[in-house]
SERO-4910 file (N, C-alpha, C, O; in steps of 0.05 Angstrom, whole numbers):
BEGIN
 pado doro    nc1    nc2    nc3   cac1   cac2   cac3    cc1    cc2    cc3    oc1    oc2    oc3
  Met    A   2905   -973  -4721   2881   -960  -4731   2882   -930  -4726   2874   -915  -4743
  Ser    A   2891   -922  -4703   2892   -893  -4696   2913   -879  -4715   2909   -856  -4722
  Arg    A   2933   -894  -4722   2953   -883  -4741   2941   -877  -4768   2947   -857  -4781
  Leu    A   2924   -895  -4777   2910   -892  -4803   2892   -868  -4802   2891   -852  -4822
  Ile    A   2877   -864  -4781   2859   -841  -4778   2876   -815  -4778   2868   -795  -4790
  Phe    A   2898   -816  -4764   2916   -792  -4763   2926   -785  -4791   2925   -762  -4798
  Tyr    A   2935   -805  -4806   2944   -800  -4833   2922   -790  -4852   2927   -773  -4869
  Leu    A   2899   -800  -4849   2876   -791  -4865   2870   -761  -4859   2864   -746  -4877
  Ile    A   2871   -754  -4834   2866   -726  -4826   2888   -708  -4837   2882   -687  -4848
  Ile    A   2912   -716  -4835   2935   -701  -4846   2932   -698  -4876   2936   -676  -4887
  Leu    A   2926   -720  -4890   2922   -719  -4919   2899   -700  -4927   2900   -685  -4946
  Gly    A   2877   -701  -4911   2855   -683  -4916   2862   -654  -4913   2854   -638  -4930
  Val    A   2877   -648  -4893   2886   -620  -4889   2905   -611  -4911   2902   -589  -4921
  Ile    A   2923   -628  -4919   2941   -621  -4941   2925   -618  -4967   2930   -599  -4982
  Tyr    A   2906   -636  -4973   2890   -633  -4997   2874   -607  -4997   2873   -594  -5017
  Trp    A   2862   -600  -4974   2847   -575  -4972   2865   -551  -4977   2857   -532  -4990
  Ala    A   2889   -551  -4965   2907   -528  -4968   2917   -525  -4997   2918   -503  -5007
  Val    A   2923   -548  -5010   2933   -546  -5038   2910   -538  -5056   2914   -521  -5074
  Lys    A   2886   -549  -5052   2863   -541  -5068   2857   -512  -5065   2851   -498  -5085
  Arg    A   2858   -501  -5041   2852   -473  -5036   2874   -455  -5048   2868   -433  -5057
  Ala    A   2899   -464  -5048   2920   -448  -5060   2919   -448  -5090   2924   -427  -5103
  Leu    A   2912   -471  -5102   2911   -472  -5132   2885   -462  -5143   2885   -450  -5165
  Phe    A   2863   -465  -5129   2837   -456  -5138   2824   -439  -5116   2807   -449  -5101
  Pro    A   2831   -413  -5115   2819   -397  -5094   2789   -394  -5097   2779   -397  -5120
  Pro    A   2775   -390  -5076   2746   -387  -5078   2738   -363  -5095   2752   -343  -5095
  Lys    A   2716   -366  -5110   2707   -345  -5127   2698   -321  -5111   2684   -324  -5090
  Arg    A   2706   -297  -5120   2698   -273  -5106   2674   -261  -5121   2670   -266  -5145
  Glu    A   2659   -245  -5107   2636   -232  -5118   2645   -212  -5140   2664   -196  -5135
  Asn    A   2633   -212  -5163   2640   -195  -5185   2628   -167  -5180   2604   -164  -5180
  Thr    A   2646   -147  -5178   2637   -120  -5173   2628   -106  -5198   2614    -85  -5196
  Lys    A   2635   -116  -5221   2626   -104  -5246   2596   -104  -5248   2584    -85  -5259
  Phe    A   2583   -125  -5238   2554   -126  -5240   2541   -105  -5221   2520    -95  -5228
  Lys    A   2554    -99  -5199   2543    -79  -5181   2544    -52  -5195   2525    -36  -5193
  Glu    A   2567    -46  -5209   2569    -21  -5223   2549    -19  -5245   2539      3  -5251
  Ala    A   2543    -41  -5259   2525    -41  -5281   2496    -34  -5272   2480    -24  -5287
  Ala    A   2490    -41  -5247   2463    -36  -5237   2459     -6  -5229   2437      2  -5225
  Glu    A   2481      9  -5228   2479     37  -5221   2467     53  -5244   2470     46  -5267
  Glu    A   2454     75  -5237   2441     92  -5258   2463    104  -5276   2483    114  -5267
  Met    A   2458    103  -5302   2476    114  -5322   2465    141  -5332   2441    144  -5334
  Val    A   2483    160  -5337   2475    186  -5348   2491    190  -5373   2513    180  -5377
  Gln    A   2480    207  -5391   2493    212  -5417   2506    240  -5417   2494    259  -5409
  Asp    A   2530    240  -5427   2545    266  -5430   2533    280  -5454   2531    269  -5476
  Pro    A   2524    306  -5450   2512    320  -5473   2532    328  -5495   2523    336  -5516
  Val    A   2558    327  -5490   2578    334  -5510   2586    311  -5527   2582    311  -5551
  Cys    A   2597    290  -5514   2607    267  -5530   2587    244  -5531   2592    224  -5544
  His    A   2565    247  -5517   2543    227  -5517   2550    200  -5507   2537    180  -5513
  Cys    A   2571    198  -5491   2578    172  -5479   2562    170  -5452   2554    190  -5441
  Tyr    A   2559    145  -5443   2545    140  -5418   2566    134  -5396   2586    122  -5401
  Ile    A   2560    144  -5373   2577    141  -5350   2560    137  -5325   2538    147  -5323
  Ala    A   2571    122  -5306   2557    118  -5280   2553    145  -5266   2572    161  -5266
  Lys    A   2530    149  -5256   2523    175  -5243   2543    182  -5221   2549    206  -5218
  Ser    A   2552    162  -5206   2570    168  -5184   2598    176  -5194   2613    189  -5179
  Gln    A   2605    170  -5218   2631    177  -5229   2631    201  -5248   2652    210  -5257
  Ala    A   2607    211  -5253   2604    233  -5272   2612    260  -5259   2611    263  -5235
  Tyr    A   2621    278  -5276   2628    305  -5268   2601    320  -5270   2591    325  -5292
  Ser    A   2590    328  -5247   2563    341  -5248   2565    371  -5242   2581    380  -5226
  Val    A   2547    385  -5255   2546    414  -5253   2517    423  -5253   2501    412  -5268
  Ser    A   2510    442  -5236   2483    453  -5236   2484    479  -5252   2498    498  -5244
  Leu    A   2469    480  -5273   2467    504  -5289   2438    512  -5293   2421    497  -5302
  Arg    A   2432    537  -5284   2404    547  -5286   2384    528  -5274   2362    524  -5285
  Gly    A   2390    517  -5251   2372    499  -5238   2370    471  -5249   2355    454  -5238
  Glu    A   2386    465  -5269   2386    439  -5282   2413    425  -5276   2434    438  -5279
  Lys    A   2412    400  -5268   2437    386  -5263   2446    371  -5288   2431    355  -5299
  Leu    A   2470    377  -5297   2481    364  -5321   2504    346  -5312   2519    352  -5293
  Phe    A   2508    324  -5327   2529    305  -5321   2547    303  -5345   2538    300  -5368
  Phe    A   2573    304  -5340   2594    302  -5361   2613    279  -5354   2616    272  -5330
  Cys    A   2626    268  -5374   2645    246  -5369   2671    257  -5358   2686    242  -5345
  Ser    A   2677    282  -5364   2702    294  -5354   2699    325  -5353   2680    336  -5363
  Glu    A   2718    337  -5340   2718    367  -5339   2723    378  -5366   2713    400  -5373
  Glu    A   2738    364  -5383   2743    373  -5410   2717    375  -5426   2714    395  -5440
  Cys    A   2700    355  -5424   2674    357  -5438   2657    380  -5427   2643    393  -5443
  Tyr    A   2659    385  -5402   2644    408  -5390   2654    434  -5402   2638    452  -5409
  Lys    A   2680    437  -5405   2691    461  -5416   2684    464  -5445   2679    487  -5454
  Lys    A   2682    442  -5460   2673    443  -5488   2643    452  -5489   2636    468  -5506
  Tyr    A   2628    442  -5470   2599    450  -5468   2597    480  -5462   2581    494  -5474
  Gln    A   2613    489  -5444   2614    518  -5437   2621    535  -5461   2607    555  -5467
  Ala    A   2641    527  -5476   2650    542  -5499   2629    542  -5521   2625    563  -5534
  Ser    A   2616    520  -5525   2597    518  -5547   2570    533  -5541   2556    541  -5559
  Asn    A   2564    535  -5515   2538    547  -5507   2542    575  -5495   2522    587  -5486
  Val    A   2566    585  -5494   2572    611  -5483   2559    615  -5456   2543    633  -5452
  Leu    A   2567    598  -5438   2556    599  -5411   2575    614  -5393   2599    613  -5398
  Pro    A   2566    626  -5372   2584    639  -5353   2600    617  -5338   2589    596  -5332
  Lys    A   2625    623  -5332   2642    603  -5318   2633    602  -5289   2628    622  -5277
  Thr    A   2632    577  -5279   2624    573  -5251   2647    563  -5235   2644    558  -5211
***
């Protein structure tokens, strides 16, 4: 009887290890966390980007957000702004 219990325990441990190796536990999806973050629009190309990832510049007391430094330079060139 004790041998049967021992084998059942060993089989249970093997089953758990194989199941965990073949089907890892689901991880929390970080894409949903990023989606909940505030989005800002680039004034040049009009794309939306997460505020934390945006290239931000303060011009004349106003904070502007760009998707890249390249879009900021295009904005500068089109609006004839002083370089900062």
